[in-house]
C-alpha positions as CSV (number, residue, x, y, z in Angstrom):
1,X,12.7,14.1,18.9
2,X,12.3,10.3,19.0
3,X,14.9,8.3,17.5
4,X,15.2,4.7,16.6
5,X,17.0,2.6,19.3
6,X,20.4,1.7,17.9
7,X,22.8,-0.9,19.5
8,X,26.0,0.5,21.0
9,X,27.9,-1.9,18.6
10,X,26.5,-3.4,15.5
11,X,27.4,-6.8,14.8
12,X,28.6,-7.3,11.2
13,X,26.3,-9.3,9.0
14,X,28.1,-12.5,8.1
15,X,27.5,-15.0,5.3
16,X,26.6,-17.5,8.1
17,X,23.8,-15.2,9.3
18,X,22.5,-15.1,5.8
19,X,22.8,-18.9,5.4
20,X,20.7,-19.3,8.5
21,X,18.2,-16.7,7.5
22,X,17.8,-18.5,4.1
23,X,16.9,-21.7,5.9
24,X,14.5,-20.0,8.3
25,X,12.5,-18.1,5.6
26,X,12.6,-20.9,2.9
27,X,8.9,-22.1,3.6
28,X,7.6,-18.5,3.3
29,X,9.3,-16.8,0.4
30,X,9.8,-17.5,-3.4
31,X,12.9,-18.5,-5.1
32,X,12.6,-15.6,-7.7
33,X,13.7,-16.1,-11.4
34,X,17.1,-15.1,-12.7
35,X,16.8,-14.1,-16.4
36,X,20.0,-13.9,-18.4
37,X,20.1,-12.0,-21.8
38,X,22.7,-10.2,-23.7
39,X,23.5,-6.6,-22.6
40,X,22.6,-5.4,-26.2
41,X,18.9,-6.1,-25.4
42,X,18.8,-3.3,-22.9
43,X,18.9,-0.2,-25.0
44,X,22.4,0.8,-24.2
45,X,24.5,3.7,-25.7
46,X,26.2,3.0,-29.0
47,X,29.6,1.2,-28.6
48,X,28.7,-0.6,-25.4
49,X,30.9,-3.6,-24.9
50,X,29.1,-7.0,-25.1
51,X,28.3,-8.4,-21.7
52,X,25.8,-10.8,-20.0
53,X,23.0,-9.2,-18.0
54,X,21.4,-11.1,-15.2
55,X,17.9,-9.6,-14.3
56,X,16.9,-10.9,-10.8
57,X,13.2,-10.7,-11.0
58,X,12.6,-10.0,-7.3
59,X,9.6,-7.9,-8.2
60,X,7.9,-11.4,-8.4
61,X,8.7,-11.9,-4.6
62,X,5.4,-12.7,-2.6
63,X,5.0,-9.3,-1.2
64,X,5.9,-7.7,-4.5
65,X,9.5,-6.7,-3.4
66,X,12.7,-8.0,-1.7
67,X,11.4,-6.8,1.6
68,X,9.6,-10.0,2.4
69,X,13.0,-11.9,2.9
70,X,13.9,-9.4,5.8
71,X,10.5,-9.1,7.4
72,X,9.9,-12.8,7.6
73,X,13.4,-13.4,9.0
74,X,12.6,-10.6,11.7
75,X,9.4,-12.2,12.8
76,X,10.6,-15.7,12.7
77,X,13.7,-14.8,14.7
78,X,11.8,-13.2,17.6
79,X,8.8,-14.0,20.1
80,X,5.9,-12.0,18.8
81,X,3.7,-10.3,21.6
82,X,0.1,-10.4,21.6
83,X,0.1,-6.8,20.1
84,X,1.6,-8.3,16.9
85,X,4.0,-6.5,14.6
86,X,4.4,-2.8,13.8
87,X,6.3,-1.0,11.2
88,X,6.9,2.3,9.4
89,X,7.3,2.1,5.7
90,X,6.9,4.0,2.4
91,X,5.0,0.8,1.3
92,X,7.2,-2.1,0.6
93,X,8.5,-2.9,4.0
94,X,4.9,-2.4,5.4
95,X,3.3,-4.7,2.8
96,X,6.1,-7.3,3.6
97,X,5.5,-7.0,7.3
98,X,1.7,-7.4,6.9
99,X,2.1,-10.3,4.7
100,X,4.4,-12.0,7.2
101,X,2.1,-11.2,10.1
102,X,-1.0,-12.7,8.2
103,X,1.1,-15.9,7.4
104,X,2.0,-16.2,11.1
105,X,-1.5,-15.3,12.2
106,X,-0.6,-12.1,14.2
107,X,-1.9,-8.6,13.9
108,X,0.0,-5.9,12.1
109,X,-0.1,-2.0,12.4
110,X,1.7,-0.1,9.5
111,X,2.5,3.6,9.5
112,X,3.1,5.2,6.1
113,X,3.7,8.8,5.0
114,X,1.4,10.8,3.0
115,X,3.6,10.2,-0.1
116,X,3.1,6.5,-0.1
117,X,1.1,5.4,-3.2
118,X,-2.6,4.5,-3.1
119,X,-1.6,1.1,-4.6
120,X,0.6,0.5,-1.7
121,X,-1.9,1.5,0.8
122,X,-4.6,-0.5,-0.8
123,X,-2.4,-3.7,-0.8
124,X,-1.7,-3.1,3.1
125,X,-5.4,-2.9,3.7
126,X,-6.1,-6.0,1.6
127,X,-3.5,-7.8,3.8
128,X,-5.5,-7.0,6.9
129,X,-3.1,-4.3,8.3
130,X,-4.3,-1.5,10.3
131,X,-2.9,1.5,8.2
132,X,-2.1,4.8,9.8
133,X,-0.8,7.9,7.9
134,X,2.1,9.3,10.0
135,X,3.1,12.6,8.5
136,X,4.4,13.7,5.1
137,X,7.6,11.7,4.9
138,X,8.9,8.3,5.8
139,X,10.9,9.9,8.9
140,X,7.7,11.4,10.2
141,X,6.0,8.0,9.9
142,X,8.8,6.4,11.6
143,X,8.7,8.6,14.6
144,X,5.0,8.0,15.0
145,X,5.5,4.4,14.6
146,X,8.2,4.4,17.5
147,X,5.8,6.2,19.8
148,X,3.1,3.9,19.2
149,X,5.3,0.9,19.6
150,X,6.3,2.1,23.1
151,X,2.7,2.3,23.9
152,X,1.6,-1.2,22.6
153,X,4.7,-3.3,23.1
154,X,4.3,-4.7,19.4
155,X,7.4,-6.2,17.7
156,X,8.9,-3.5,15.5
157,X,10.2,-4.3,12.0
158,X,12.5,-1.6,10.9
159,X,12.3,-1.1,7.1
160,X,16.1,-1.4,6.7
161,X,18.2,-1.1,9.9
162,X,17.9,-4.4,11.9
163,X,20.3,-7.2,11.6
164,X,17.6,-9.8,10.9
165,X,16.2,-7.5,8.2
166,X,19.5,-7.1,6.5
167,X,20.4,-10.6,6.7
168,X,17.1,-11.6,5.0
169,X,17.8,-9.2,2.3
170,X,21.2,-11.0,1.8
171,X,19.5,-14.2,0.9
172,X,18.8,-12.7,-2.4
173,X,22.4,-12.5,-3.2
174,X,23.0,-16.1,-1.8
175,X,20.2,-17.2,-4.3
176,X,21.9,-15.7,-7.3
177,X,25.2,-17.3,-6.5
178,X,23.7,-20.7,-5.8
179,X,21.9,-20.6,-9.0
180,X,24.3,-18.9,-11.5
181,X,27.6,-18.5,-9.8
182,X,29.2,-15.1,-8.7
183,X,28.5,-12.1,-11.0
184,X,31.1,-9.6,-11.6
185,X,29.0,-6.6,-10.8
186,X,25.8,-6.2,-8.9
187,X,23.8,-3.0,-9.5
188,X,21.7,-2.2,-6.5
189,X,19.2,0.6,-5.7
190,X,19.8,2.2,-2.2
191,X,17.2,3.8,0.1
192,X,17.9,3.1,3.6
193,X,20.4,0.5,2.7
194,X,19.0,-2.8,3.8
195,X,19.2,-4.4,0.4
196,X,22.6,-3.3,-0.5
197,X,23.8,-4.2,3.0
198,X,22.6,-7.8,2.7
199,X,24.0,-8.2,-0.7
200,X,27.4,-6.7,0.1
201,X,27.6,-8.8,3.1
202,X,27.1,-12.0,1.3
203,X,29.5,-11.2,-1.6
204,X,32.0,-9.5,0.9
205,X,34.2,-8.0,-1.8
206,X,34.0,-11.0,-4.1
207,X,31.9,-9.1,-6.6
208,X,31.8,-5.4,-7.4
209,X,28.8,-3.9,-5.8
210,X,27.5,-0.5,-7.3
211,X,25.2,1.7,-5.2
212,X,22.5,3.6,-7.2
213,X,20.3,6.4,-5.8
214,X,18.1,9.0,-7.2
215,X,19.5,12.6,-7.3
216,X,16.6,13.7,-5.1
217,X,17.3,11.0,-2.4
218,X,21.1,10.6,-2.0
219,X,21.3,9.0,1.5
220,X,24.4,7.0,0.9
221,X,26.2,9.5,-1.5
222,X,25.9,12.4,0.9
223,X,27.0,10.2,3.8
224,X,30.2,9.3,1.8
225,X,30.8,12.9,1.1
226,X,30.4,13.9,4.6
227,X,32.2,10.9,6.0
228,X,29.4,10.2,8.4
229,X,25.6,9.5,8.4
230,X,23.7,12.7,7.6
231,X,20.1,13.6,7.2
232,X,19.1,14.6,3.5
233,X,16.1,16.1,2.2
234,X,14.3,13.5,-0.1
235,X,11.8,13.6,-3.0
236,X,11.3,12.6,-6.6
237,X,9.8,9.8,-8.4
238,X,11.1,6.9,-6.1
239,X,10.6,8.7,-2.8
240,X,7.9,6.3,-1.6
241,X,10.4,3.4,-1.7
242,X,13.9,5.0,-1.5
243,X,12.8,8.0,0.7
244,X,14.7,7.2,3.8
245,X,16.1,10.5,5.2
246,X,19.3,8.8,6.5
247,X,21.3,5.7,5.6
248,X,20.9,2.9,8.1
249,X,23.8,2.3,10.4
250,X,24.2,-1.3,9.4
251,X,24.3,-0.5,5.8
252,X,26.8,2.3,6.5
253,X,29.2,0.0,8.1
254,X,28.9,-2.7,5.5
255,X,29.1,-0.4,2.5
256,X,32.1,1.3,3.9
257,X,34.0,-2.1,3.6
258,X,32.4,-3.7,0.5
259,X,30.9,-1.1,-1.8
260,X,33.1,0.8,-4.2
261,X,30.9,3.1,-6.2
262,X,27.9,5.3,-5.2
263,X,26.2,6.9,-8.3
264,X,23.4,9.3,-8.7
265,X,20.7,9.1,-11.4
266,X,18.1,11.5,-12.6
267,X,14.4,11.0,-12.3
268,X,14.0,11.2,-16.1
269,X,16.5,8.4,-16.5
270,X,14.8,6.3,-13.9
271,X,11.5,6.7,-15.5
272,X,12.8,6.0,-18.9
273,X,14.3,2.8,-17.9
274,X,11.1,1.8,-16.0
275,X,9.0,2.4,-19.2
276,X,11.7,0.5,-21.3
277,X,11.2,-2.5,-19.1
278,X,7.5,-2.5,-19.6
279,X,7.5,-1.7,-23.3
280,X,10.2,-4.1,-24.3
281,X,9.8,-7.0,-21.7
282,X,6.4,-6.5,-20.2
283,X,8.1,-6.2,-16.9
284,X,6.1,-3.8,-14.7
285,X,8.2,-2.4,-11.8
286,X,8.2,0.5,-9.6
287,X,10.7,3.2,-10.1
288,X,13.1,2.0,-7.4
289,X,13.7,-1.3,-9.4
290,X,14.6,0.7,-12.6
291,X,17.8,2.3,-11.3
292,X,20.1,-0.5,-12.4
293,X,18.8,-0.4,-16.0
294,X,19.0,3.4,-15.8
295,X,22.6,3.2,-14.8
296,X,23.4,1.2,-17.8
297,X,21.3,3.1,-20.3
298,X,22.8,6.4,-19.3
299,X,26.4,5.1,-19.4
300,X,26.9,5.7,-15.7
301,X,28.0,2.1,-15.4
302,X,29.8,0.6,-18.5
303,X,30.6,-3.0,-18.1
304,X,33.7,-4.5,-19.9
305,X,33.5,-7.1,-22.4
306,X,32.4,-10.5,-21.1
307,X,31.3,-9.3,-17.7
308,X,28.4,-10.8,-15.9
309,X,26.2,-8.0,-14.5
310,X,23.3,-8.5,-12.0
311,X,20.6,-6.0,-12.2
312,X,18.3,-6.2,-9.0
313,X,14.7,-5.5,-10.0
314,X,13.7,-5.0,-6.4
315,X,9.9,-4.2,-6.5
316,X,6.6,-3.9,-8.3
317,X,4.1,-2.4,-6.0
318,X,2.9,0.2,-8.3
319,X,-0.3,1.5,-9.9
320,X,-0.1,-0.1,-13.4
321,X,-1.7,2.9,-14.9
322,X,1.4,4.8,-14.2
323,X,3.0,2.9,-17.1
324,X,0.2,3.9,-19.6
325,X,2.6,6.5,-21.3
326,X,4.9,3.6,-22.1
327,X,2.5,2.6,-24.9
328,X,3.3,3.7,-28.3
329,X,2.4,2.7,-31.8
330,X,5.8,1.0,-32.4
331,X,5.1,-1.3,-29.3
332,X,1.6,-2.4,-30.6
């Protein structure tokens, strides 16, 4: 089986790497809003302590997800060959790669699994990328992508396991701190680990980072139980964006040092949080972005009084019709 080439020794991502990435990508990405509101507005269990919630509205990023930060940093940090850029993705990393490639006037070829949503495939095509379905799951699409990259010589953007990609994701945390100061907790969804790796590398133990995964896609949780990176079966409501079969090696190294908790959430809780965000705030996000709120609503995370808790709403590449069930007479 083909495997992703991995450096013999992975350099730690430093705050200085993230600072440089922020300067590099600034002309191309958005400074997304940080919305502060009382925790009591989030539909929490009775008796929850009062705290301040910081919703990082990264779903408003130019590619519809945080992935734009890492993909622009990857492309801008390297010489791009005539074959352009190539990526495997459940959707968001591919969309971000296609957007960056279009901005830099180079071609893009994106391999997606069959579970990727029609909305994400349509967005890819609209950005001018060549879209190839490469198997049933992300891991299958990745192997097909690697084989094609060896033929074409295109610059590969990995969805989550390249230093430039992780450093780019870390610019989100830098943005939060520069705008509002250091949060006490940061609630982060985990798939392959690029986002949590970047955020944890920036805060480097100065904030409590909580890793959140669906029960049906527990890459970090299983790795921690095993004490090593392992392959896991993935599925469920967020599989198209949190469907990596194995946590990235860079994220594994960083989370071992800087992430305390790894929690699992049910699909029902994730979907309920997604619909709450739409019904109460008209925030339309994909399931992966709803895990931070689900962790609070289920009581999996219970902030103490006065804490500042950042919720990363990481993406919004979804079919809006999937939120139709959120409509109710009480919300009209």
